[in-house]
C-alpha positions as CSV (number, residue, x, y, z in Angstrom):
1,M,12.3,14.1,8.6
2,S,13.4,10.5,9.3
3,S,11.9,7.2,8.6
4,N,11.3,4.5,11.2
5,I,12.2,1.1,9.7
6,N,11.9,-1.9,11.9
7,G,11.9,0.2,15.1
8,L,15.2,1.9,14.1
9,N,15.5,5.6,13.8
10,G,18.4,6.8,11.6
11,P,19.8,10.3,11.6
12,S,17.9,12.8,9.5
13,L,19.9,13.9,6.4
14,P,19.0,17.1,4.5
15,V,17.8,16.4,1.0
16,G,20.7,16.1,-1.4
17,A,23.1,14.9,1.2
18,G,25.3,12.0,0.3
19,A,25.3,10.0,-2.9
20,G,22.2,10.6,-5.3
21,A,19.6,8.1,-5.8
22,S,17.6,7.4,-9.0
23,R,14.3,5.6,-9.4
24,T,14.3,2.8,-11.8
25,S,11.8,0.1,-12.5
26,S,13.0,-3.4,-12.0
27,T,11.6,-6.9,-12.5
28,A,9.3,-8.4,-9.9
29,G,11.9,-10.9,-8.9
30,E,14.2,-8.3,-7.5
31,S,13.8,-6.9,-4.0
32,A,11.8,-3.8,-3.4
33,A,14.8,-1.7,-2.4
34,A,17.7,-3.5,-4.0
35,A,21.0,-1.6,-3.9
36,T,24.5,-3.0,-4.5
37,P,27.3,-1.3,-2.5
38,S,30.7,-1.5,-4.0
39,S,33.6,-2.2,-1.6
40,G,32.0,-0.8,1.5
41,S,30.8,2.5,0.0
42,T,27.2,3.8,0.1
43,P,24.9,2.7,-2.7
44,S,24.5,5.2,-5.5
45,E,21.2,3.7,-6.8
46,V,18.0,2.5,-5.4
47,Q,15.7,0.3,-7.4
48,I,12.0,0.0,-6.8
49,T,10.0,-2.8,-8.1
50,D,6.8,-2.3,-10.2
51,S,4.9,-3.9,-7.3
52,A,6.3,-1.3,-4.9
53,N,5.3,1.5,-7.3
54,L,1.7,0.1,-7.6
55,L,1.4,-0.2,-3.9
56,A,2.5,3.4,-3.5
57,T,0.0,4.6,-6.1
58,V,-2.8,2.6,-4.5
59,A,-1.9,4.0,-1.1
60,Q,-2.0,7.6,-2.4
61,H,-5.4,6.9,-4.0
62,L,-6.8,5.4,-0.7
63,Q,-5.5,8.4,1.2
64,S,-7.5,10.7,-0.9
65,L,-10.8,9.0,-0.4
66,P,-13.0,9.9,2.6
67,A,-12.9,7.6,5.5
68,V,-16.8,7.2,5.6
69,N,-19.1,7.3,2.6
70,E,-21.7,9.5,4.2
71,A,-24.3,9.0,1.4
72,R,-24.1,5.3,1.8
73,V,-24.5,5.6,5.6
74,A,-27.5,7.7,5.1
75,Q,-29.1,5.1,2.7
76,L,-28.5,2.3,5.1
77,R,-29.9,4.3,8.1
78,T,-33.1,5.1,6.1
79,A,-33.5,1.4,5.0
80,I,-33.1,0.1,8.6
81,A,-35.4,2.7,10.0
82,N,-38.2,1.9,7.5
83,G,-37.5,-2.0,7.8
84,S,-36.6,-2.4,4.1
85,Y,-33.0,-3.4,4.8
86,T,-32.4,-7.0,4.2
87,V,-29.2,-9.1,4.9
88,Q,-28.0,-11.1,1.9
89,P,-25.6,-13.8,3.3
90,E,-24.7,-15.0,-0.2
91,V,-23.4,-11.6,-1.2
92,I,-21.5,-11.1,1.9
93,A,-19.9,-14.6,1.6
94,A,-19.1,-13.9,-2.0
95,H,-17.3,-10.6,-1.1
96,L,-15.4,-12.2,1.8
97,M,-14.2,-14.9,-0.6
98,Q,-13.0,-12.3,-3.2
99,L,-11.2,-10.6,-0.3
100,E,-9.5,-13.7,0.7
101,Q,-8.4,-14.6,-2.9
102,S,-7.1,-11.1,-3.4
103,L,-5.1,-11.3,-0.2
104,A,-3.7,-14.7,-1.3
105,Q,-2.5,-13.3,-4.6
106,I,-0.9,-10.3,-2.9
107,S,1.0,-12.5,-0.5
108,G,2.1,-15.0,-3.1
109,G,0.0,-17.9,-1.6
């Protein structure tokens, strides 16, 4: 299996081919995949930041969740059908602001 990085496909190498790599935790100031090649040789160690590890954990968790919350959809359908569903613009606005703030923190802004 090969990985597509920035539109470039590299050759697929079998597991264990080439120099070994170890996973180590590094500080947030270091790059997500920092490697220091010595005199033109291939890197022997890949460092993954705590942020990258956290993102990988979150991604795995999100993949395990269902795409649609069927129970919530059924509740909303019932509320709309019987006329008891009300829109709360203050709640929607508060959630949008929380999302914007979270995205700003992630992007460093």
